[in-house]
KOLGU-730188 format. One record per residue (C-alpha): x, y, z; residue number from 1. Coordinates in pm, whole numbers. Last residue first. Example, Ala and Ser with C-alpha at 12.3 -4.5 7.8 and 13.67 -1.06 7.14 Angstrom:
residues 2
+--------+--------+--------+-----+
|     xx |     yy |     zz |   n |
+--------+--------+--------+-----+
|   1367 |   -106 |    714 |   2 |
|   1230 |   -450 |    780 |   1 |
+--------+--------+--------+-----+
//
This chain:
residues 506
+--------+--------+--------+-----+
|     xx |     yy |     zz |   n |
+--------+--------+--------+-----+
|  22373 |   1832 |  11338 | 506 |
|  22013 |   1785 |  11330 | 505 |
|  21801 |   1948 |  11061 | 504 |
|  21543 |   2240 |  11005 | 503 |
|  21789 |   2494 |  11177 | 502 |
|  21499 |   2711 |  11315 | 501 |
|  21473 |   2534 |  11646 | 500 |
|  21749 |   2290 |  11703 | 499 |
|  21694 |   1972 |  11523 | 498 |
|  21549 |   1677 |  11728 | 497 |
|  21831 |   1415 |  11843 | 496 |
|  21664 |   1295 |  12180 | 495 |
|  21867 |   1571 |  12362 | 494 |
|  21715 |   1823 |  12106 | 493 |
|  21359 |   1705 |  12206 | 492 |
|  21440 |   1771 |  12592 | 491 |
|  21608 |   2098 |  12505 | 490 |
|  21265 |   2193 |  12339 | 489 |
|  21059 |   2080 |  12635 | 488 |
|  21284 |   2263 |  12885 | 487 |
|  21227 |   2599 |  12696 | 486 |
|  21543 |   2782 |  12559 | 485 |
|  21620 |   3063 |  12818 | 484 |
|  21986 |   2961 |  12805 | 483 |
|  22027 |   3048 |  12441 | 482 |
|  22087 |   2775 |  12168 | 481 |
|  22363 |   2579 |  12024 | 480 |
|  22240 |   2309 |  11810 | 479 |
|  22213 |   1943 |  11729 | 478 |
|  22602 |   1906 |  11815 | 477 |
|  22747 |   1570 |  11696 | 476 |
|  22874 |   1280 |  11867 | 475 |
|  22553 |   1078 |  11871 | 474 |
|  22352 |   1355 |  12030 | 473 |
|  22522 |   1687 |  12179 | 472 |
|  22324 |   1996 |  12303 | 471 |
|  22532 |   2325 |  12323 | 470 |
|  22353 |   2568 |  12563 | 469 |
|  22443 |   2940 |  12611 | 468 |
|  22486 |   3163 |  12898 | 467 |
|  22441 |   2836 |  13112 | 466 |
|  22445 |   2774 |  13479 | 465 |
|  22079 |   2729 |  13594 | 464 |
|  21956 |   2601 |  13267 | 463 |
|  22213 |   2305 |  13263 | 462 |
|  22173 |   2252 |  13618 | 461 |
|  21800 |   2201 |  13609 | 460 |
|  21854 |   1988 |  13288 | 459 |
|  22103 |   1739 |  13473 | 458 |
|  22326 |   1560 |  13209 | 457 |
|  22610 |   1825 |  13265 | 456 |
|  22914 |   1914 |  13079 | 455 |
|  23036 |   2274 |  13188 | 454 |
|  23261 |   2491 |  12978 | 453 |
|  23368 |   2801 |  13117 | 452 |
|  23567 |   3110 |  12971 | 451 |
|  23736 |   3333 |  13222 | 450 |
|  23645 |   3678 |  13292 | 449 |
|  23625 |   3680 |  13685 | 448 |
|  23242 |   3664 |  13643 | 447 |
|  23287 |   3312 |  13476 | 446 |
|  23487 |   3179 |  13789 | 445 |
|  23225 |   3348 |  14006 | 444 |
|  22958 |   3158 |  13832 | 443 |
|  23139 |   2829 |  13874 | 442 |
|  23200 |   2908 |  14236 | 441 |
|  22834 |   2982 |  14303 | 440 |
|  22738 |   2648 |  14131 | 439 |
|  22994 |   2443 |  14352 | 438 |
|  22855 |   2598 |  14669 | 437 |
|  22491 |   2527 |  14594 | 436 |
|  22566 |   2188 |  14472 | 435 |
|  22742 |   2122 |  14804 | 434 |
|  22416 |   2229 |  14996 | 433 |
|  22192 |   2004 |  14753 | 432 |
|  22423 |   1714 |  14794 | 431 |
|  22699 |   1613 |  14576 | 430 |
|  22721 |   1269 |  14382 | 429 |
|  22755 |   1441 |  14046 | 428 |
|  22810 |   1818 |  14084 | 427 |
|  23084 |   1906 |  13840 | 426 |
|  22949 |   1656 |  13581 | 425 |
|  23240 |   1763 |  13344 | 424 |
|  23401 |   2084 |  13438 | 423 |
|  23634 |   2269 |  13188 | 422 |
|  23786 |   2593 |  13297 | 421 |
|  23977 |   2800 |  13070 | 420 |
|  24262 |   3064 |  13139 | 419 |
|  24342 |   2937 |  13482 | 418 |
|  24584 |   3040 |  13760 | 417 |
|  24529 |   2745 |  14001 | 416 |
|  24292 |   2750 |  14307 | 415 |
|  23997 |   2641 |  14100 | 414 |
|  24154 |   2303 |  13982 | 413 |
|  24273 |   2198 |  14333 | 412 |
|  23953 |   2287 |  14512 | 411 |
|  23736 |   2141 |  14247 | 410 |
|  23925 |   1815 |  14265 | 409 |
|  23909 |   1808 |  14636 | 408 |
|  23555 |   1910 |  14641 | 407 |
|  23485 |   1596 |  14420 | 406 |
|  23651 |   1355 |  14660 | 405 |
|  23420 |   1504 |  14934 | 404 |
|  23123 |   1410 |  14722 | 403 |
|  23247 |   1059 |  14660 | 402 |
|  23289 |   1008 |  15047 | 401 |
|  23660 |   1013 |  15151 | 400 |
|  23864 |    722 |  15236 | 399 |
|  24017 |    720 |  14890 | 398 |
|  24154 |   1073 |  14953 | 397 |
|  24389 |    936 |  15236 | 396 |
|  24385 |   1149 |  15552 | 395 |
|  24668 |   1372 |  15603 | 394 |
|  24464 |   1672 |  15556 | 393 |
|  24268 |   1601 |  15856 | 392 |
|  23948 |   1410 |  15989 | 391 |
|  23769 |   1497 |  15680 | 390 |
|  23468 |   1687 |  15545 | 389 |
|  23591 |   1908 |  15256 | 388 |
|  23401 |   2240 |  15334 | 387 |
|  23566 |   2411 |  15004 | 386 |
|  23718 |   2690 |  15190 | 385 |
|  23804 |   2493 |  15520 | 384 |
|  23969 |   2206 |  15326 | 383 |
|  24125 |   2470 |  15089 | 382 |
|  24282 |   2666 |  15363 | 381 |
|  24392 |   2344 |  15549 | 380 |
|  24567 |   2218 |  15227 | 379 |
|  24751 |   2562 |  15176 | 378 |
|  24881 |   2558 |  15529 | 377 |
|  25013 |   2200 |  15493 | 376 |
|  25150 |   2243 |  15135 | 375 |
|  25352 |   2574 |  15261 | 374 |
|  25487 |   2384 |  15563 | 373 |
|  25576 |   2067 |  15343 | 372 |
|  25775 |   2269 |  15088 | 371 |
|  25896 |   1986 |  14878 | 370 |
|  26250 |   2009 |  14778 | 369 |
|  26378 |   2000 |  14422 | 368 |
|  26534 |   2357 |  14460 | 367 |
|  26187 |   2465 |  14570 | 366 |
|  25863 |   2271 |  14546 | 365 |
|  25503 |   2369 |  14646 | 364 |
|  25539 |   2739 |  14568 | 363 |
|  25705 |   2668 |  14295 | 362 |
|  25724 |   2370 |  14054 | 361 |
|  25709 |   2005 |  14015 | 360 |
|  25410 |   1906 |  14205 | 359 |
|  25179 |   2177 |  14049 | 358 |
|  24898 |   1977 |  13909 | 357 |
|  24908 |   1717 |  14203 | 356 |
|  24906 |   1990 |  14458 | 355 |
|  24565 |   1928 |  14622 | 354 |
|  24585 |   1549 |  14585 | 353 |
|  24900 |   1544 |  14812 | 352 |
|  24710 |   1743 |  15084 | 351 |
|  24419 |   1506 |  15078 | 350 |
|  24665 |   1219 |  15120 | 349 |
|  24749 |    997 |  14832 | 348 |
|  24637 |    631 |  14815 | 347 |
|  24321 |    721 |  14639 | 346 |
|  24477 |    939 |  14365 | 345 |
|  24214 |   1174 |  14266 | 344 |
|  24023 |   1296 |  13961 | 343 |
|  24070 |   1015 |  13696 | 342 |
|  23956 |    700 |  13825 | 341 |
|  23774 |    797 |  14150 | 340 |
|  23665 |   1154 |  14004 | 339 |
|  23491 |   1014 |  13702 | 338 |
|  23352 |   1331 |  13517 | 337 |
|  23671 |   1495 |  13511 | 336 |
|  23723 |   1856 |  13656 | 335 |
|  23960 |   1998 |  13423 | 334 |
|  24172 |   2355 |  13478 | 333 |
|  24331 |   2483 |  13162 | 332 |
|  24606 |   2735 |  13215 | 331 |
|  24871 |   2662 |  12972 | 330 |
|  25035 |   2449 |  13226 | 329 |
|  24743 |   2202 |  13209 | 328 |
|  24790 |   2198 |  12826 | 327 |
|  25158 |   2146 |  12867 | 326 |
|  25125 |   1859 |  13114 | 325 |
|  24832 |   1685 |  12893 | 324 |
|  25095 |   1694 |  12601 | 323 |
|  25029 |   1898 |  12305 | 322 |
|  24907 |   1779 |  11975 | 321 |
|  24632 |   2029 |  11944 | 320 |
|  24623 |   2326 |  12205 | 319 |
|  24661 |   2586 |  11948 | 318 |
|  24725 |   2936 |  12045 | 317 |
|  24504 |   3221 |  11956 | 316 |
|  24379 |   3253 |  12355 | 315 |
|  24284 |   2891 |  12347 | 314 |
|  24273 |   2718 |  12005 | 313 |
|  24150 |   2363 |  11933 | 312 |
|  24167 |   2255 |  11564 | 311 |
|  24048 |   1960 |  11362 | 310 |
|  24134 |   1596 |  11391 | 309 |
|  24178 |   1393 |  11699 | 308 |
|  24308 |   1015 |  11757 | 307 |
|  24498 |   1013 |  12080 | 306 |
|  24228 |   1144 |  12323 | 305 |
|  24364 |   1271 |  12665 | 304 |
|  24494 |   1593 |  12512 | 303 |
|  24264 |   1827 |  12758 | 302 |
|  24025 |   1946 |  12495 | 301 |
|  24014 |   1582 |  12354 | 300 |
|  23918 |   1457 |  12688 | 299 |
|  23619 |   1702 |  12706 | 298 |
|  23508 |   1586 |  12372 | 297 |
|  23534 |   1219 |  12436 | 296 |
|  23320 |   1250 |  12747 | 295 |
|  23062 |   1459 |  12582 | 294 |
|  23026 |   1208 |  12309 | 293 |
|  22655 |   1097 |  12331 | 292 |
|  22714 |    863 |  12624 | 291 |
|  22529 |   1049 |  12888 | 290 |
|  22202 |   1217 |  12767 | 289 |
|  22256 |   1575 |  12659 | 288 |
|  22397 |   1912 |  12749 | 287 |
|  22720 |   2115 |  12681 | 286 |
|  22704 |   2412 |  12889 | 285 |
|  22880 |   2726 |  12763 | 284 |
|  22942 |   2965 |  13056 | 283 |
|  23077 |   3310 |  12940 | 282 |
|  23310 |   3558 |  13065 | 281 |
|  23564 |   3523 |  12786 | 280 |
|  23387 |   3370 |  12503 | 279 |
|  23348 |   3005 |  12404 | 278 |
|  23331 |   2922 |  12051 | 277 |
|  23186 |   2615 |  11882 | 276 |
|  23253 |   2335 |  11597 | 275 |
|  23207 |   1959 |  11616 | 274 |
|  23271 |   1727 |  11311 | 273 |
|  23162 |   1408 |  11468 | 272 |
|  23274 |   1304 |  11831 | 271 |
|  23254 |    924 |  11883 | 270 |
|  23364 |    825 |  11520 | 269 |
|  23431 |    458 |  11563 | 268 |
|  23763 |    302 |  11493 | 267 |
|  23763 |     48 |  11775 | 266 |
|  24018 |    277 |  11960 | 265 |
|  23793 |    559 |  11967 | 264 |
|  23798 |    833 |  11671 | 263 |
|  23751 |   1191 |  11763 | 262 |
|  23646 |   1477 |  11527 | 261 |
|  23673 |   1865 |  11573 | 260 |
|  23585 |   2057 |  11291 | 259 |
|  23667 |   2396 |  11470 | 258 |
|  23692 |   2468 |  11839 | 257 |
|  23779 |   2808 |  11954 | 256 |
|  23819 |   2899 |  12310 | 255 |
|  23885 |   3273 |  12389 | 254 |
|  23620 |   3448 |  12170 | 253 |
|  23628 |   3808 |  12274 | 252 |
|  23470 |   3920 |  12595 | 251 |
|  23146 |   3890 |  12731 | 250 |
|  23022 |   4065 |  13063 | 249 |
|  22744 |   3774 |  13140 | 248 |
|  22424 |   3896 |  13273 | 247 |
|  22415 |   3886 |  13670 | 246 |
|  22396 |   3559 |  13850 | 245 |
|  22211 |   3424 |  14149 | 244 |
|  22184 |   3034 |  14096 | 243 |
|  21850 |   2915 |  14228 | 242 |
|  21833 |   2653 |  14493 | 241 |
|  21980 |   2869 |  14782 | 240 |
|  21962 |   2660 |  15094 | 239 |
|  21838 |   2713 |  15450 | 238 |
|  21974 |   2465 |  15687 | 237 |
|  21945 |   2112 |  15813 | 236 |
|  22040 |   1960 |  15467 | 235 |
|  21746 |   1753 |  15375 | 234 |
|  21489 |   1961 |  15558 | 233 |
|  21635 |   2281 |  15396 | 232 |
|  21598 |   2100 |  15052 | 231 |
|  21238 |   1992 |  15124 | 230 |
|  21138 |   2350 |  15228 | 229 |
|  21296 |   2532 |  14959 | 228 |
|  21152 |   2293 |  14694 | 227 |
|  20824 |   2377 |  14835 | 226 |
|  20588 |   2147 |  15025 | 225 |
|  20272 |   2017 |  14838 | 224 |
|  20429 |   1674 |  14812 | 223 |
|  20393 |   1633 |  15168 | 222 |
|  20687 |   1602 |  15430 | 221 |
|  20817 |   1345 |  15668 | 220 |
|  21088 |   1431 |  15915 | 219 |
|  21442 |   1372 |  16034 | 218 |
|  21470 |    998 |  15955 | 217 |
|  21842 |    917 |  16065 | 216 |
|  22133 |    820 |  15865 | 215 |
|  22306 |   1149 |  15849 | 214 |
|  22000 |   1301 |  15703 | 213 |
|  21688 |   1113 |  15588 | 212 |
|  21368 |   1266 |  15460 | 211 |
|  21033 |   1059 |  15425 | 210 |
|  20790 |   1192 |  15142 | 209 |
|  20446 |   1087 |  15101 | 208 |
|  20224 |   1054 |  14775 | 207 |
|  20506 |   1106 |  14558 | 206 |
|  20495 |   1180 |  14179 | 205 |
|  20522 |   1556 |  14098 | 204 |
|  20690 |   1691 |  14431 | 203 |
|  20950 |   1391 |  14423 | 202 |
|  21021 |   1482 |  14056 | 201 |
|  21073 |   1858 |  14127 | 200 |
|  21301 |   1776 |  14420 | 199 |
|  21554 |   1562 |  14244 | 198 |
|  21749 |   1367 |  14494 | 197 |
|  21612 |   1041 |  14432 | 196 |
|  21493 |    706 |  14594 | 195 |
|  21132 |    620 |  14501 | 194 |
|  20988 |    344 |  14695 | 193 |
|  20660 |    195 |  14516 | 192 |
|  20390 |     -8 |  14618 | 191 |
|  20208 |   -184 |  14331 | 190 |
|  19840 |   -166 |  14366 | 189 |
|  19747 |   -142 |  13997 | 188 |
|  19692 |    241 |  14033 | 187 |
|  20051 |    262 |  14185 | 186 |
|  20189 |     93 |  13871 | 185 |
|  20018 |    334 |  13653 | 184 |
|  20129 |    613 |  13862 | 183 |
|  20502 |    500 |  13818 | 182 |
|  20436 |    476 |  13452 | 181 |
|  20327 |    807 |  13426 | 180 |
|  20631 |    947 |  13596 | 179 |
|  20851 |    718 |  13380 | 178 |
|  20719 |    880 |  13080 | 177 |
|  20797 |   1219 |  13219 | 176 |
|  21146 |   1114 |  13278 | 175 |
|  21177 |    973 |  12931 | 174 |
|  21084 |   1317 |  12788 | 173 |
|  21321 |   1512 |  13012 | 172 |
|  21602 |   1266 |  12884 | 171 |
|  21699 |    974 |  13101 | 170 |
|  22032 |    855 |  13247 | 169 |
|  21973 |    983 |  13610 | 168 |
|  21594 |    933 |  13628 | 167 |
|  21588 |    600 |  13817 | 166 |
|  21781 |    721 |  14127 | 165 |
|  21702 |    379 |  14288 | 164 |
|  21330 |    268 |  14201 | 163 |
|  21209 |     18 |  14450 | 162 |
|  20910 |   -176 |  14384 | 161 |
|  20701 |   -353 |  14610 | 160 |
|  20451 |   -615 |  14491 | 159 |
|  20685 |   -787 |  14255 | 158 |
|  20545 |  -1079 |  14073 | 157 |
|  20857 |  -1206 |  13903 | 156 |
|  20752 |  -1079 |  13588 | 155 |
|  20708 |   -748 |  13750 | 154 |
|  21074 |   -712 |  13828 | 153 |
|  21190 |   -803 |  13483 | 152 |
|  20919 |   -587 |  13321 | 151 |
|  21056 |   -296 |  13528 | 150 |
|  21416 |   -357 |  13417 | 149 |
|  21302 |   -388 |  13050 | 148 |
|  21114 |    -38 |  13107 | 147 |
|  21456 |     99 |  13208 | 146 |
|  21613 |    -45 |  12884 | 145 |
|  21337 |    140 |  12696 | 144 |
|  21423 |    478 |  12861 | 143 |
|  21801 |    411 |  12762 | 142 |
|  21722 |    358 |  12390 | 141 |
|  21746 |      1 |  12265 | 140 |
|  21998 |   -169 |  12069 | 139 |
|  22204 |   -302 |  12342 | 138 |
|  21898 |   -472 |  12473 | 137 |
|  21870 |   -690 |  12171 | 136 |
|  21489 |   -699 |  12048 | 135 |
|  21319 |  -1025 |  12077 | 134 |
|  21073 |   -922 |  12350 | 133 |
|  20972 |   -608 |  12152 | 132 |
|  20873 |   -355 |  12431 | 131 |
|  20570 |   -115 |  12370 | 130 |
|  20544 |    -17 |  12729 | 129 |
|  20169 |     35 |  12729 | 128 |
|  20146 |    -94 |  13080 | 127 |
|  19932 |   -396 |  13044 | 126 |
|  20050 |   -454 |  12684 | 125 |
|  20419 |   -453 |  12804 | 124 |
|  20338 |   -675 |  13109 | 123 |
|  20158 |   -941 |  12871 | 122 |
|  20421 |   -914 |  12588 | 121 |
|  20703 |   -963 |  12821 | 120 |
|  20540 |  -1268 |  12971 | 119 |
|  20454 |  -1418 |  12630 | 118 |
|  20844 |  -1356 |  12548 | 117 |
|  20935 |  -1537 |  12859 | 116 |
|  20708 |  -1845 |  12772 | 115 |
|  20832 |  -1858 |  12425 | 114 |
|  21187 |  -1864 |  12572 | 113 |
|  21137 |  -2183 |  12742 | 112 |
|  21492 |  -2306 |  12800 | 111 |
|  21518 |  -2664 |  12679 | 110 |
|  21468 |  -2954 |  12914 | 109 |
|  21256 |  -3161 |  12683 | 108 |
|  20932 |  -3081 |  12881 | 107 |
|  21026 |  -2714 |  12837 | 106 |
|  21232 |  -2501 |  13063 | 105 |
|  21186 |  -2195 |  13272 | 104 |
|  21486 |  -1971 |  13367 | 103 |
|  21448 |  -1768 |  13668 | 102 |
|  21818 |  -1623 |  13683 | 101 |
|  21779 |  -1482 |  13348 | 100 |
|  21421 |  -1495 |  13235 |  99 |
|  21382 |  -1125 |  13159 |  98 |
|  21733 |  -1089 |  13031 |  97 |
|  21652 |  -1361 |  12769 |  96 |
|  21316 |  -1189 |  12694 |  95 |
|  21479 |   -863 |  12611 |  94 |
|  21735 |  -1023 |  12403 |  93 |
|  22081 |  -1070 |  12515 |  92 |
|  22404 |   -892 |  12385 |  91 |
|  22346 |   -588 |  12648 |  90 |
|  22305 |   -807 |  12950 |  89 |
|  22107 |   -601 |  13193 |  88 |
|  22151 |   -494 |  13548 |  87 |
|  22084 |   -137 |  13484 |  86 |
|  22276 |    134 |  13660 |  85 |
|  22020 |    306 |  13867 |  84 |
|  21887 |      2 |  13982 |  83 |
|  21524 |   -109 |  13964 |  82 |
|  21453 |   -318 |  14253 |  81 |
|  21178 |   -571 |  14321 |  80 |
|  21035 |   -692 |  14647 |  79 |
|  20755 |   -981 |  14629 |  78 |
|  20875 |  -1235 |  14896 |  77 |
|  21035 |  -1449 |  14629 |  76 |
|  21241 |  -1121 |  14517 |  75 |
|  21354 |  -1065 |  14887 |  74 |
|  21456 |  -1406 |  14929 |  73 |
|  21679 |  -1415 |  14598 |  72 |
|  21818 |  -1083 |  14705 |  71 |
|  21977 |  -1242 |  15008 |  70 |
|  21946 |  -1398 |  15354 |  69 |
|  21611 |  -1219 |  15399 |  68 |
|  21424 |  -1271 |  15715 |  67 |
|  21055 |  -1131 |  15696 |  66 |
|  20817 |  -1044 |  15977 |  65 |
|  20448 |  -1053 |  15873 |  64 |
|  20252 |   -704 |  15906 |  63 |
|  20159 |   -714 |  15524 |  62 |
|  20535 |   -739 |  15443 |  61 |
|  20748 |   -663 |  15777 |  60 |
|  21135 |   -579 |  15776 |  59 |
|  21258 |   -580 |  16140 |  58 |
|  21534 |   -395 |  16333 |  57 |
|  21911 |   -417 |  16443 |  56 |
|  22239 |   -535 |  16310 |  55 |
|  22108 |   -503 |  15961 |  54 |
|  22208 |   -765 |  15706 |  53 |
|  22312 |   -609 |  15349 |  52 |
|  22210 |   -736 |  14998 |  51 |
|  21892 |   -870 |  15114 |  50 |
|  21674 |   -619 |  14930 |  49 |
|  21551 |   -420 |  15222 |  48 |
|  21898 |   -414 |  15362 |  47 |
|  22012 |   -266 |  15035 |  46 |
|  21733 |    -21 |  15042 |  45 |
|  21860 |     99 |  15368 |  44 |
|  22207 |    117 |  15230 |  43 |
|  22088 |    321 |  14934 |  42 |
|  21908 |    597 |  15156 |  41 |
|  22185 |    618 |  15400 |  40 |
|  22252 |   1020 |  15395 |  39 |
|  22569 |    965 |  15198 |  38 |
|  22431 |   1204 |  14918 |  37 |
|  22159 |   1417 |  15063 |  36 |
|  21824 |   1299 |  15146 |  35 |
|  21470 |   1195 |  15005 |  34 |
|  21297 |    868 |  15008 |  33 |
|  20981 |    911 |  14820 |  32 |
|  20667 |    678 |  14891 |  31 |
|  20447 |    591 |  14586 |  30 |
|  20158 |    422 |  14752 |  29 |
|  19949 |    122 |  14635 |  28 |
|  19981 |    -56 |  14948 |  27 |
|  20126 |    166 |  15236 |  26 |
|  20489 |    232 |  15264 |  25 |
|  20616 |    252 |  15637 |  24 |
|  20943 |    366 |  15734 |  23 |
|  21146 |    351 |  16064 |  22 |
|  21512 |    397 |  16084 |  21 |
|  21710 |    303 |  16404 |  20 |
|  22015 |    470 |  16266 |  19 |
|  22128 |    372 |  15920 |  18 |
|  22487 |    443 |  15804 |  17 |
|  22628 |    412 |  16151 |  16 |
|  22992 |    453 |  16099 |  15 |
|  23216 |    288 |  16375 |  14 |
|  23266 |    -23 |  16157 |  13 |
|  23012 |    -32 |  15895 |  12 |
|  22674 |    -13 |  16081 |  11 |
|  22335 |    -79 |  15992 |  10 |
|  22010 |    -19 |  16212 |   9 |
|  21671 |    -61 |  16093 |   8 |
|  21424 |     39 |  16378 |   7 |
|  21112 |    -96 |  16206 |   6 |
|  21072 |   -106 |  15836 |   5 |
|  20716 |   -150 |  15707 |   4 |
|  20592 |   -256 |  15359 |   3 |
|  20227 |   -291 |  15264 |   2 |
|  20159 |   -493 |  14973 |   1 |
+--------+--------+--------+-----+
//
């Protein structure tokens, strides 16, 4: 099925999210939609899927104009979407999820689960998915859950499939398997719109590439274009995609973690007997698929987890059983993975957010009085230094884009007098230009002699920043390996395989 978008314009108040966008996806083509965070890619696809109504423009399928009042109309017309965050009910089986919203009944009025099972088996066999229709979704690996989403869309006769950042939660091996699946879908005649910010994947699988910047189509590119060319087209300037860094100048172990375990409120062990060291002047990257204990580990370092055993020492002093306030005052900088919940106070101004860690002491407060002039000058300096896109330092943080909120958090933490820097998913939601900036700041922090911990699910980022890599799986550390460890080995470790030469997983 041929998809054509003509002159799509979508506004949110004064913001023009999509500005007269034209896009054509031929039948049996993988068309990549590439752009910075906030460029308008997801908005455009939400218009296509009937979630938003465009103020101007037309959607055509096989040259016939369509009118979608909602997602049901889009699905009935043959459009399916595989969302970044899966739309599955964990306690339902695969078959139950596939039939949800499109339930068939038997002659007696009972749900026809057997028909759903048969559909799952048929699609699974056609594409080699190996999905059990009676398996509970909550027990399936992430990569298999994504296949369930694809089966769901195909079971409704989708002729156009939209993949929205589909590799965000996959291991490298699962990503490779998805690329194979996308090619199989293309060969079967399915048209695919592939939204991503990962240039390597675009070049590997796309037939054509459309680049969007600031809500407008700025050009088309061939998959033969280099990563540098694609990044420059996305951002509008030259971008350094490789992290320039010298070999680390290592000092003594500054952070020493021994036999650390964390138990969650349900009594489950989510971090299991973890030990590691980080030396001064070193970046230790903690890699792994999201949900394998990385969040709880970083929160334990910051005193945010109540049920922790083991020891945590920074510069020979224990951080265990200390309040978050005292840990921050000890010189620990922290970028949380969820900036909206834990990084900024949405109703506070940008200036107020930039002083949160130091709102009770000099130079921001003297004799109990807030030093407004100092705060204003400091905030303007950081807005410029970290390229925070805002109308002014008095704007509420909650009105910023996600990437700009992240820059506020980074500016605040990196402007303190630190002894340890911990950054969880530091570039999540940032465009390639901002990623370049953040990576340089992290390496500069390491080169200043500080120990740095980075938690990342992005393998390119892991390899770019790490001096050593610790891979987590199901709460344990599978192994700690050098930064030049091959990607395929890291991918196997992220799936639970033992580190090379160890013989068993941690």
